[in-house]
C-alpha positions in Angstrom: 0.3 0.0 0.0 1.0 3.5 0.6 3.0 2.9 3.4 5.6 0.8 1.0 6.1 3.7 -1.1 6.5 6.2 1.8 9.3 3.7 2.8 10.9 3.6 -0.4 10.7 7.5 -0.5 12.4 8.0 2.7 15.2 5.3 2.0 15.9 7.2 -1.7 16.1 10.7 0.2 18.4 9.2 2.9 20.7 7.8 0.3 20.6 10.7 -1.6 21.6 12.8 1.1 24.2 10.4 2.7 25.7 10.3 -0.8 25.2 6.8 -0.7 25.9 6.4 -4.7 25.9 2.7 -4.8 22.8 2.6 -3.0 21.3 4.9 -5.4 22.6 3.2 -8.6 21.2 -0.2 -6.7 17.8 1.9 -6.5 17.8 2.8 -10.1 18.4 -0.6 -11.7 16.7 -2.5 -9.1 13.3 -0.9 -8.2 10.4 -1.5 -10.4 9.4 1.2 -12.9 5.8 1.4 -11.3 7.4 2.0 -7.7 10.0 4.7 -8.8 6.9 6.5 -10.5 5.3 6.3 -7.5 8.2 7.6 -5.4 8.5 10.5 -7.5 4.9 11.3 -7.6 5.2 11.1 -3.8 7.6 13.2 -3.3 6.5 15.9 -5.7 3.1 15.9 -3.5 5.1 15.9 -0.2 8.0 18.0 -0.3 8.2 21.5 -0.7 9.8 23.4 -3.8 13.1 23.9 -1.8 13.3 20.5 -0.4 12.6 19.3 -4.3 15.5 21.5 -5.4 17.9 20.6 -3.1 17.2 16.8 -3.4 17.6 17.2 -7.6 20.8 18.9 -7.0 22.2 16.4 -4.7 21.1 13.7 -7.1 22.8 15.1 -9.8 26.2 15.4 -8.0 25.7 11.8 -7.2 24.4 10.8 -10.6 26.2 13.3 -13.1 24.5 13.1 -16.7 27.1 10.5 -18.2 26.5 8.2 -15.7 22.7 8.5 -15.8 22.9 8.1 -19.5 24.9 4.7 -18.6 22.1 3.6 -16.4 19.3 4.3 -19.3 21.3 2.1 -21.4 21.2 -0.6 -19.4 17.5 0.0 -18.3 15.8 1.9 -21.1 12.3 1.7 -19.4 13.9 4.2 -17.3 13.1 6.8 -20.1 9.3 6.4 -19.6 9.8 7.5 -15.4 12.3 10.5 -16.7 9.9 11.7 -19.5 6.9 11.8 -17.3 8.6 13.6 -14.3 9.8 16.2 -16.7 6.7 16.7 -18.5 5.1 17.4 -15.0 7.8 19.2 -13.9 7.1 21.5 -17.2 3.5 21.7 -16.5 4.0 22.9 -12.9 6.3 25.5 -14.2 3.6 26.5 -16.9 1.1 26.8 -14.3 3.4 29.0 -12.1 4.1 31.3 -14.6 0.2 31.5 -15.5 -0.7 32.2 -11.6 2.3 35.1 -11.8 1.4 36.7 -15.1 -2.5 36.3 -14.0 -1.5 38.2 -11.4 0.2 41.2 -12.8 
């Protein structure tokens, strides 16, 4: 149920915070795409904007683009996870811009 995703999310955040690169790589190679999507959604709903930005920064430092590309080659189905997250991120930014523009 929901508790499992919450635990998975916490574990992932802990690993990123602790700079546990091997843990993060294992997570990306072993956790099911469904679970990964659920974790990302969970974090989008429960983390503040600032927390999310910090987590993204830490993650990008831990797994730079070149390594991320390597993981995607090993596990092409992760592309959909990334694409979905990027799409939602864009939608959020667009909504935020609309709000800002609407108010002026």
